[in-house]
Each structure stands twice: as structure tokens, then as C-alpha cells.
N, C-alpha and C positions, 0 to 999 in steps of 0.2 A: 788093719792096722789104726790108731788114730791118732790123728796128726794136733798140734796146735801151734797157729800161727805166732812166731815169736813177738810179731808185730803187734797184732790185733787182739790175740791170743783164743781166737776162733776156732772150735773145735770141729772137725769133721773126719770120715773115713776112708782110708784108700785101699785097694787091693794090694801088698807086695808081690803075690806071684803072679801079677800081670805083667811086669818086665823082669828081662832076667839078668837089666843095670842092679849095680850093687848099692847105687847110689842117683837119686833122684832130682830134679829141681821140679820145684814147686811153685806153684804161683796161687797166694790166696784168693780166694773167691770174692771174700768181705772186704779187705782191703787194697789187695791187689801186689803185697807183699811178695820177695821171691825168697824160696831159701831152700836150702838143701837137708836131705832127709838117709840117710843110710836103709837100705831094702833088706838087708841082713842082718839075721837074727845072732842079737849078742847072746850065746852059749853061755858065757863067763856069770850072766846075773840070772842064770836057772837055779842054782845053789843058795840064794842070797835068800834073806827070809823077805816074806812076800810086803810087800807096800805098807806106807805106814796107813791108820786109821783115816780114814775121809772126814774131813767135818761136816757136822750135822747144824742143817740150818733146820727151826721151826717157822712153819708158815701161819702163823696167827689170822684166821678172818673166816667170818658168820656166812659168806657169803661162799659155799662149794667150789662156784665157777671160778672164782678170783683164785682160791686155791690150786684150782688143778691149772688155771693160766699158770699162775707163777710155777708153777711145778713144771709145766711144758716150758718154762723161760728160761730155769735154772736146771733144767734135764742131761744139757751138756756142758755144766759144772764140774771137775770132778770133788763134787759133795753128795752125801745123803740127804734125804728131804724128807720130812717128816711135818706134819699139821694138825691144828687142833681147831674146834670152831665157837669156842667160845675161850673169855678169859681163867673161867673154874680148870676145864679143860688144859687149858696151855699153861697154867700153874702148876699143875699135876708134872707137867711132860716136863716143864725148866728145871722144876725141883728134885725131879727123878732121873732125869739123864743129861742136863743139868748143857743144852747144845752149845756151840761156838755161838751162832749165830741165831737170833729171831728177830725173824720179820712178822712185827708187831702191828696193826689195824689198830686206831685208838675207840674206836668206835663199836666195840662188841660187846653182847652180854656179858651177865656176871660179874667177875673181876673184871673192869675194862680197861683201856691199854694204859693208860694212866695210873692207874691202881698197881698196875705191874710192876711198872717203871720204877713208881715207888717202895714196892714190896723189895725190888732187888736190890736196891739204893740201900736198906737196910738187913739185907742178909750179906756177909762177907763173904761166906762158902761161893755165893753166883757172883763176886767180882769180876768172872774170865769171859762171863756170859756178856756178848754185844747185840744192841740192838736198833735196828735199822726199823723207824717207828714210820705208820704208814696214815694217811686218811685221804677218803676222798671227799670229805666234808669239809674239814678243817684246810686251809691251805696258805700259804703265806710264811713269811720271813718270822713272821709272829708267833704262830703254830711251830716252828722248824727252833725256835732259840727257847720257847716254853718246853718241848720235850728235852732237849739237850742239857736245861737245867735241871731236870730231874731223873736222866742217866742215860738218854738216848744217845747213841753216839752220832746218827745221822737220820735225818727226815727227807723222806719223798712224797709227793702226788700221786694218788694212785692213778693217773693219767698217762704216768712213766712211758716210756719207749722202751722194747723189751731189753736193747744192748746198754741202756743208761743203767737198767738194774743190775745185769748181767755184771757191767763193769763196777757198781758201788759192791757187790757183793765182794766179786774177786778184789777189792781194796781193800776191804773190811775185816778179810780172811786171809791177806796175803797171797793170794792163788798165784 
């Protein structure tokens, strides 16, 4: 059974069969918050339709190790992850699948991050696609302001902490 801490939103697994109790008091290993969890399976939900489609996050970066690292960081969130290695591949995926969020490196080969932001602004069918711009080279408030002006909803330096990235993605997707 996967639990989500109501305080910090950290997710982790427990084995509900390890206890005969119907309710367990759990302490979040991330923030120390205590909360109660029902260990009894709710059979009333078995005939209900499956859970809604999970939001898609597209990770765009030319460095494969960085895309894989972000996938690892975001893997505990209730999202589906996709990736692209350059701007042209990213644009094909954005226009094809319309992900809910794009984590976009500004310095990528092909169509660069700023070009993609400008193209998104010019395409009304893609208004719902949110972009979190990233850069390891360009940092600071000037870059953040510039990319927000051309359509990014947020900016993060690539020297982020994993929890910071998770929080930003959760906030942008209202998870």
C-alpha cells in the first residue's frame, strides 16, 4: 500500500498485512508528521471506474543522465514521465501528446528552449501546457523574468534540490 503524508506529500510503501489492526498510526520519515491510515481494503471502490488519467510531464534536456536523474526524482509523484533529447523531438511530443507540464532546458540543440516557449505562445491549442524552464548556465532573476515573459510559468536553476523540484511540480500540477 502506498501512503502519502498529508503534511509534506512524501510517498512511501507499507505492508498492510503486517498488522491485524484496522487503523495504523504512521510517522512520516520525511517530516515527522503523525497521521492515521486505514489498513482495511475498501471494497466499495472495487466497482468504480479506474482512477483518472495521470498528468504527463515531459522532461527536455540534451544530457541523458540529467533526464534520468529527473525521472528518478519525480518517480514517486503520481505522474507519467516522458522525455526528449532536443528541441525538435520536444516540439513533436508537445504538439502530439500535449503534456500537462514540460520541464524545459533552455540550452538544447535544435529548437532551443526560448524558441519552444515562443512557439507555445503562438499556438492557442497548447495554452494548457505549462512550462518549468531550467538552466545550468543561465541563472538568476533576470533569466527567470525573461522566460516568464515569453510563457514559462516558473524557472529553476539546475542546481536544485530534489525536494524543491518535487514541490514545484506538485504545485504546478496541483497534486
